[in-house]
C-alpha positions as CSV (number, residue, x, y, z in Angstrom):
1,X,99.4,113.0,58.7
2,X,100.8,116.0,60.5
3,X,100.7,116.3,64.3
4,X,100.5,119.9,65.6
5,X,103.1,119.5,68.4
6,X,103.2,122.1,71.1
7,X,106.4,121.4,73.1
8,X,106.2,123.2,76.4
9,X,108.9,121.2,78.1
10,X,111.3,121.9,75.3
11,X,110.8,125.6,76.0
12,X,112.4,125.2,79.4
13,X,116.1,126.0,79.8
14,X,118.6,123.7,78.1
15,X,119.8,122.3,81.4
16,X,116.5,120.4,81.8
17,X,117.4,118.0,78.9
18,X,119.7,117.1,76.1
19,X,118.4,117.5,72.5
20,X,119.1,114.7,70.1
21,X,117.3,112.6,67.5
22,X,116.6,108.9,67.9
23,X,119.0,106.4,66.5
24,X,117.7,104.7,63.4
25,X,117.2,100.9,63.3
26,X,117.7,98.4,60.5
27,X,114.2,97.2,59.6
28,X,111.1,98.6,61.4
29,X,108.1,96.4,61.6
30,X,104.7,97.2,63.1
31,X,103.5,95.1,66.0
32,X,100.4,97.1,67.1
33,X,98.8,100.5,66.9
34,X,96.4,101.4,69.7
35,X,93.3,102.6,67.8
36,X,91.4,103.8,70.8
37,X,94.2,105.9,72.2
38,X,95.0,107.3,68.7
39,X,91.4,108.5,68.4
40,X,91.6,110.0,71.9
41,X,94.6,112.0,70.8
42,X,92.8,113.1,67.6
43,X,95.1,111.0,65.4
44,X,94.2,108.8,62.5
45,X,95.0,105.1,63.5
46,X,95.2,104.1,59.8
47,X,97.8,106.7,59.2
48,X,99.8,105.6,62.3
49,X,100.0,102.1,60.7
50,X,101.6,103.5,57.5
51,X,105.2,103.0,56.6
52,X,106.0,106.7,57.4
53,X,104.7,106.4,60.9
54,X,106.2,103.0,61.5
55,X,109.5,104.8,60.7
56,X,108.6,107.5,63.2
57,X,107.9,105.0,66.0
58,X,111.1,103.1,65.3
59,X,113.2,106.3,65.4
60,X,114.1,106.3,61.7
61,X,112.2,109.5,61.0
62,X,111.5,112.7,63.1
63,X,108.1,114.2,62.3
64,X,107.7,117.8,61.5
65,X,107.2,119.9,64.7
66,X,108.8,117.3,67.0
67,X,111.6,118.4,69.4
68,X,113.2,115.1,70.5
69,X,115.0,115.3,73.8
70,X,116.2,113.2,76.7
71,X,115.0,114.5,80.0
72,X,117.4,114.9,83.0
73,X,116.6,113.6,86.4
74,X,118.2,111.9,89.4
75,X,116.7,109.6,92.0
76,X,116.9,107.1,94.9
77,X,117.1,103.6,93.5
78,X,116.2,101.0,96.2
79,X,117.0,103.8,98.7
80,X,120.4,104.6,97.3
81,X,121.0,108.0,95.9
82,X,122.1,108.4,92.3
83,X,122.7,112.1,91.4
84,X,122.3,111.7,87.6
85,X,120.0,109.2,85.8
86,X,117.9,110.7,83.0
87,X,116.4,109.2,79.9
88,X,119.0,106.6,79.0
89,X,116.9,104.8,76.4
90,X,114.0,107.1,75.7
91,X,113.3,110.4,74.0
92,X,110.4,112.7,74.3
93,X,109.4,113.5,70.8
94,X,107.0,116.2,71.7
95,X,103.6,117.1,73.2
96,X,100.2,116.5,71.6
97,X,97.2,118.6,72.5
98,X,94.1,116.4,72.1
99,X,90.8,117.7,70.7
100,X,89.5,118.3,74.3
101,X,92.6,120.4,75.2
102,X,94.3,117.7,77.2
103,X,98.1,117.7,76.8
104,X,100.1,114.5,76.3
105,X,103.8,113.6,75.9
106,X,104.7,111.3,73.1
107,X,107.8,109.4,74.0
108,X,109.9,106.7,72.2
109,X,111.2,104.0,74.6
110,X,114.1,102.0,73.3
111,X,115.2,104.7,70.8
112,X,119.0,104.4,71.3
113,X,121.7,105.7,73.7
114,X,121.7,109.2,75.1
115,X,124.2,111.0,77.3
116,X,122.3,109.6,80.3
117,X,122.7,106.0,79.2
118,X,125.5,105.1,81.7
119,X,127.2,102.7,79.3
120,X,123.8,101.1,78.4
121,X,122.8,100.4,74.8
122,X,119.7,102.6,74.9
123,X,117.6,99.9,73.4
124,X,114.6,97.8,74.5
125,X,113.9,94.1,74.0
126,X,110.7,92.9,72.5
127,X,109.6,91.2,75.7
128,X,109.8,94.3,78.0
129,X,108.0,96.4,75.3
130,X,105.2,93.9,75.0
131,X,104.9,93.6,78.8
132,X,104.6,97.4,79.1
133,X,102.1,97.5,76.3
134,X,99.9,94.8,77.8
135,X,100.0,95.9,81.4
136,X,99.7,99.6,80.9
137,X,96.7,99.2,78.6
138,X,95.2,96.8,81.1
139,X,95.7,99.3,83.9
140,X,93.9,101.9,81.8
141,X,91.0,99.6,81.2
142,X,90.9,98.9,85.0
143,X,90.6,102.6,85.7
144,X,94.1,103.2,87.0
145,X,95.9,106.5,86.1
146,X,98.7,105.3,83.8
147,X,101.0,105.9,80.9
148,X,99.6,104.4,77.7
149,X,101.0,102.5,74.8
150,X,100.3,104.1,71.4
151,X,102.3,101.7,69.3
152,X,104.9,99.0,69.3
153,X,107.4,98.2,66.6
154,X,110.2,95.8,66.0
155,X,113.6,97.0,64.9
156,X,115.0,94.1,62.9
157,X,118.0,94.2,65.3
158,X,119.0,92.1,68.3
159,X,119.8,93.6,71.7
160,X,122.0,91.8,74.1
161,X,121.0,91.1,77.7
162,X,122.1,87.7,79.0
163,X,121.5,86.5,75.4
164,X,120.5,88.2,72.2
165,X,116.8,89.0,72.0
166,X,114.7,90.8,69.3
167,X,114.7,94.6,69.7
168,X,111.6,96.8,69.8
169,X,110.5,100.3,70.5
170,X,107.4,101.4,72.4
171,X,105.7,104.7,71.6
172,X,104.5,105.8,75.0
173,X,101.9,108.5,75.9
174,X,101.7,110.2,79.3
175,X,100.3,113.3,80.9
176,X,103.9,114.1,81.4
177,X,107.2,112.3,82.2
178,X,108.1,114.6,85.1
179,X,109.2,112.6,88.1
180,X,110.1,113.2,91.7
181,X,113.6,112.5,90.5
182,X,113.3,115.5,88.1
183,X,113.0,117.8,91.2
184,X,115.8,115.9,92.9
185,X,118.1,116.5,90.0
186,X,118.0,120.3,90.4
187,X,117.7,120.3,94.2
188,X,120.9,118.3,94.4
189,X,122.7,121.0,92.4
190,X,121.3,123.8,94.4
191,X,119.5,125.2,91.3
192,X,116.6,127.0,92.9
193,X,115.9,128.9,89.7
194,X,115.3,125.6,87.9
195,X,113.2,124.3,90.8
196,X,111.0,127.4,90.6
197,X,110.5,126.9,86.9
198,X,109.7,123.3,87.3
199,X,107.1,124.0,90.0
200,X,105.5,126.5,87.8
201,X,105.5,124.2,84.8
202,X,104.0,121.3,86.8
203,X,101.3,123.4,88.4
204,X,100.3,124.8,85.0
205,X,100.2,121.4,83.4
206,X,98.7,119.2,86.1
207,X,97.4,121.2,89.1
208,X,96.3,124.6,88.0
209,X,94.4,125.2,91.3
210,X,97.6,124.7,93.4
211,X,99.3,127.7,94.9
212,X,103.1,127.6,95.0
213,X,105.4,124.7,96.0
214,X,103.4,123.8,99.1
215,X,100.2,123.6,97.1
216,X,102.0,121.5,94.5
217,X,103.2,119.1,97.3
218,X,99.7,118.8,98.7
219,X,98.3,118.0,95.3
220,X,100.9,115.4,94.4
221,X,100.5,113.8,97.8
222,X,96.7,113.4,97.3
223,X,97.2,112.1,93.8
224,X,99.7,109.5,94.9
225,X,97.5,108.4,97.7
226,X,94.7,107.7,95.3
227,X,97.0,105.9,92.9
228,X,98.5,103.6,95.4
229,X,95.1,102.7,96.9
230,X,94.0,101.8,93.4
231,X,97.1,99.6,92.9
232,X,96.4,97.8,96.2
233,X,92.7,97.3,95.4
234,X,93.8,95.3,92.2
235,X,96.7,93.4,93.7
236,X,99.2,95.2,91.5
237,X,102.9,95.3,92.5
238,X,105.0,97.9,90.7
239,X,108.2,96.3,91.7
240,X,110.6,99.2,91.4
241,X,109.2,102.3,93.2
242,X,112.3,104.4,92.9
243,X,111.9,108.1,93.1
244,X,112.7,108.3,89.4
245,X,109.7,106.0,88.7
246,X,107.2,108.2,90.5
247,X,105.4,110.6,88.2
248,X,104.2,113.8,89.8
249,X,101.1,113.7,87.6
250,X,99.8,110.7,89.7
251,X,100.1,108.2,86.8
252,X,101.7,104.8,87.0
253,X,104.9,104.9,85.1
254,X,107.7,102.5,84.1
255,X,106.4,98.9,84.0
256,X,109.6,97.0,84.5
257,X,109.3,93.9,86.9
258,X,105.7,94.6,87.7
259,X,103.2,91.9,88.4
260,X,99.7,91.1,89.7
261,X,99.1,88.9,92.7
262,X,97.9,85.4,92.2
263,X,97.7,84.0,95.8
264,X,97.4,86.9,98.2
265,X,100.1,87.7,100.6
266,X,101.1,91.2,101.7
267,X,104.9,90.4,101.6
268,X,104.7,89.1,98.1
269,X,107.6,90.2,95.8
270,X,108.1,89.3,92.1
271,X,110.9,91.6,91.0
272,X,114.2,89.7,90.7
273,X,116.2,92.9,91.7
274,X,114.1,93.5,94.9
275,X,116.2,91.1,97.0
276,X,115.1,92.4,100.4
277,X,111.4,93.1,99.7
278,X,111.6,96.9,99.8
279,X,108.8,97.2,97.2
280,X,106.7,94.2,98.3
281,X,102.9,94.6,97.8
282,X,102.2,95.6,101.4
283,X,105.1,98.1,101.5
284,X,103.9,100.2,98.6
285,X,102.0,102.9,100.7
286,X,105.0,103.5,103.0
287,X,107.3,103.7,100.0
288,X,105.1,106.2,98.3
289,X,105.2,108.3,101.5
290,X,109.0,108.0,101.6
291,X,109.2,109.2,98.0
292,X,107.0,112.1,98.8
293,X,109.3,113.1,101.7
294,X,112.1,113.3,99.1
295,X,109.9,115.6,97.0
296,X,109.2,117.8,100.0
297,X,112.9,118.1,100.7
298,X,113.5,119.4,97.2
299,X,110.8,122.0,97.6
300,X,112.0,123.4,100.9
301,X,114.4,126.0,99.4
302,X,111.4,127.6,97.7
303,X,109.2,127.7,100.8
304,X,110.7,130.4,102.9
305,X,112.0,130.2,106.4
306,X,113.4,126.8,107.3
307,X,111.4,126.1,110.5
308,X,107.9,127.0,109.3
309,X,108.7,125.5,105.9
310,X,109.6,122.1,107.3
311,X,106.5,122.1,109.5
312,X,104.3,123.0,106.6
313,X,105.9,120.4,104.3
314,X,105.7,117.7,107.0
315,X,102.0,118.5,107.6
316,X,101.3,118.2,103.8
317,X,102.9,114.8,103.3
318,X,101.5,113.5,106.6
319,X,98.0,113.9,105.0
320,X,99.0,111.0,102.7
321,X,97.8,108.5,105.4
322,X,94.3,110.1,105.6
323,X,94.0,110.4,101.8
324,X,95.2,106.8,101.3
325,X,93.1,105.2,104.0
326,X,89.9,106.9,102.8
327,X,90.5,105.9,99.2
328,X,91.6,102.3,100.2
329,X,88.5,101.9,102.3
330,X,86.2,103.3,99.6
331,X,87.6,100.9,97.0
332,X,87.6,97.8,99.3
333,X,84.1,98.5,100.5
334,X,83.0,98.3,96.9
335,X,85.0,95.1,96.4
336,X,82.9,93.4,99.1
337,X,79.6,95.0,97.8
338,X,79.2,97.9,100.2
339,X,77.8,101.2,98.9
340,X,77.1,102.5,102.4
341,X,79.5,103.1,105.3
342,X,79.7,101.5,108.7
343,X,82.2,101.7,111.5
344,X,83.3,98.1,111.3
345,X,84.0,98.0,107.6
346,X,87.8,98.4,107.7
347,X,88.2,95.4,110.2
348,X,85.8,93.4,108.1
349,X,88.0,93.9,105.0
350,X,91.2,93.3,107.0
351,X,89.8,90.1,108.4
352,X,89.1,88.8,104.8
353,X,92.6,89.7,103.7
354,X,94.1,87.9,106.7
355,X,92.2,84.8,105.9
356,X,93.1,85.0,102.2
357,X,96.8,85.1,103.2
358,X,96.5,82.2,105.5
359,X,94.4,80.2,102.9
360,X,96.6,81.1,99.9
361,X,93.5,82.4,98.2
362,X,93.8,84.0,94.7
363,X,93.3,87.8,95.1
364,X,91.3,88.5,91.9
365,X,89.3,85.3,91.9
366,X,88.3,85.6,95.5
367,X,86.9,89.1,95.3
368,X,85.2,88.4,92.0
369,X,83.9,85.2,93.5
370,X,82.1,87.1,96.2
371,X,79.7,88.2,93.6
372,X,79.5,84.8,91.9
373,X,79.3,82.7,95.0
374,X,82.6,80.9,94.2
375,X,85.0,82.6,96.6
376,X,85.1,79.7,99.1
377,X,86.7,77.5,96.4
378,X,89.8,79.7,96.3
379,X,90.8,78.8,99.9
380,X,92.9,75.8,100.7
381,X,90.7,75.3,103.7
382,X,87.3,77.0,103.3
383,X,86.5,76.9,107.0
384,X,88.0,80.3,107.9
385,X,86.2,81.9,105.0
386,X,82.9,80.5,106.1
387,X,83.3,82.2,109.4
388,X,84.0,85.5,107.7
389,X,81.2,85.0,105.2
390,X,78.5,84.9,107.9
391,X,79.6,88.2,109.3
392,X,79.8,89.7,105.8
393,X,76.3,88.6,104.8
394,X,74.9,90.2,108.0
395,X,76.6,93.4,107.0
396,X,75.2,93.2,103.4
397,X,71.6,93.0,104.7
398,X,71.0,96.7,104.3
399,X,72.6,97.1,100.9
400,X,70.4,97.7,97.8
401,X,72.4,95.8,95.1
402,X,75.7,94.5,96.4
403,X,76.2,92.1,93.5
404,X,76.2,95.0,91.0
405,X,78.6,96.9,93.2
406,X,81.0,94.0,93.4
407,X,80.8,93.2,89.6
408,X,81.7,96.9,88.9
409,X,84.6,96.9,91.4
410,X,86.2,93.4,90.8
411,X,87.6,92.5,87.4
412,X,87.3,89.0,85.9
413,X,90.5,89.5,83.9
414,X,93.8,90.9,84.9
415,X,97.2,90.6,83.1
416,X,98.0,87.3,84.8
417,X,101.8,86.9,84.9
418,X,101.8,83.5,83.2
419,X,99.6,84.9,80.4
420,X,101.9,87.8,79.8
421,X,104.9,85.5,79.7
422,X,103.0,83.2,77.3
423,X,102.4,86.1,74.9
424,X,106.0,87.3,75.1
425,X,107.4,83.8,74.4
426,X,105.1,83.4,71.4
427,X,105.9,86.8,70.0
428,X,109.7,86.2,70.4
429,X,109.2,83.1,68.3
430,X,107.3,85.2,65.7
431,X,103.7,84.5,66.7
432,X,101.9,87.7,67.8
433,X,98.5,86.0,68.1
434,X,98.6,85.5,71.9
435,X,99.6,89.1,72.4
436,X,96.7,90.4,70.4
437,X,94.2,88.0,72.0
438,X,95.4,88.9,75.5
439,X,95.0,92.6,74.8
440,X,91.5,92.1,73.5
441,X,90.5,90.2,76.6
442,X,92.0,92.8,79.0
443,X,90.3,95.7,77.2
444,X,87.0,94.7,78.9
445,X,88.2,93.4,82.3
446,X,84.9,93.5,84.2
447,X,82.7,91.6,81.7
448,X,82.8,87.8,81.8
449,X,82.4,86.5,78.2
450,X,82.6,83.2,76.4
451,X,85.4,84.1,74.0
452,X,87.7,84.8,77.0
453,X,87.2,81.5,78.6
454,X,90.3,80.4,80.6
455,X,91.8,83.9,80.9
456,X,90.4,84.3,84.4
457,X,92.2,81.1,85.6
458,X,94.9,81.2,88.2
459,X,98.2,79.6,87.0
460,X,98.6,75.8,87.4
461,X,101.6,74.9,89.6
462,X,103.8,74.5,86.5
463,X,102.7,77.8,85.0
464,X,103.2,80.1,87.9
465,X,105.6,83.0,87.3
466,X,107.5,83.8,90.5
467,X,110.1,86.2,89.2
468,X,109.9,89.2,86.9
469,X,112.8,91.1,85.4
470,X,113.7,94.7,84.4
471,X,114.1,95.4,80.7
472,X,117.6,96.9,81.0
């Protein structure tokens, strides 16, 4: 099978990236090919499972028409400025144009060291690869803009973290891998020519209706507001919202120490490296706005006079709050069965969330339980929920079919942290059955079905995962 690559990013000036091939591995082995995504891209999933394409996904073979490169970018990591980051363990193979004309990056993650590796080995462990495969595909099924997993392969080599672990490579697909940190890289160097080229490239690729840097900033702000509201509606915690992990396309990118809430609390943190809770669940909207302010700062040199430019950029990113609140309320209205709008809806949702935090109620099971009349069972003390329920049922009186609205908005199945870890442990021991079964369940998250029994359960006390880890 030949892919007709059309590599627009590789046609940008050489200072945007470093060209290099992936580093070959000892013994590639197929873990999974994403058939649905392959077909979306116009590719033959059977061909992608062949030895030739397993070699491509492992980095042992570069397909015709590919232009492998490591992208340059900078970023703020936990608020601290790092002037050069870049793809330290990933390579963009090239861009695929799907049958409908949509353009996608094909990237190998774990493909070996690059000049941006900062003394790292450039490799990925099997666990982090499987975590990203599971969670990114679950997010796609949940309707969240996200990078996707096309394939996962083992390498036949160990990588060293605290201990040796099996190595793997993820073939990742994205609308693009351009980040806020990509703009920061050139802004920090005073390279306004590169910034102008990057603005033009992103507008042409993602926001063709936008006009100039201010139009781009407004479009990215709106896209990020929609994305973060969607995260919040599902109890998703990204865990490492650095500016180099914010894609300007509005997709979720870089699933490192990510997790989904079990018991709801706005201050919840899972990431082992987030020691001060910067990226806690409830902080995600404010962090997104902070990241957008960094993007605005990068674009100012292209926006004319300093005073008016600052005012215009500030106004653009300040619209984040309105975009976010409108989308958040739209999503949470649906989660409690409301298809109409009323003035007291936001306080009604906020009251439920407050009682959930006090009652240690499971986020996903509570909201799904509203449609199935089981929500009260999720509270340590159902009394506070009963008080809210009376007010809620009065509000539902004018709704046509609230149960259908709730079933469509609230998943039964999410990538429960303990289920993801269970699949990773089994795969590391050589059993990929739990990985494949979990993916099959998560592919249809809103439909309760007998073969998925138990996958909706919250973790038992001994099963709860309280810390998640980066893959580097």
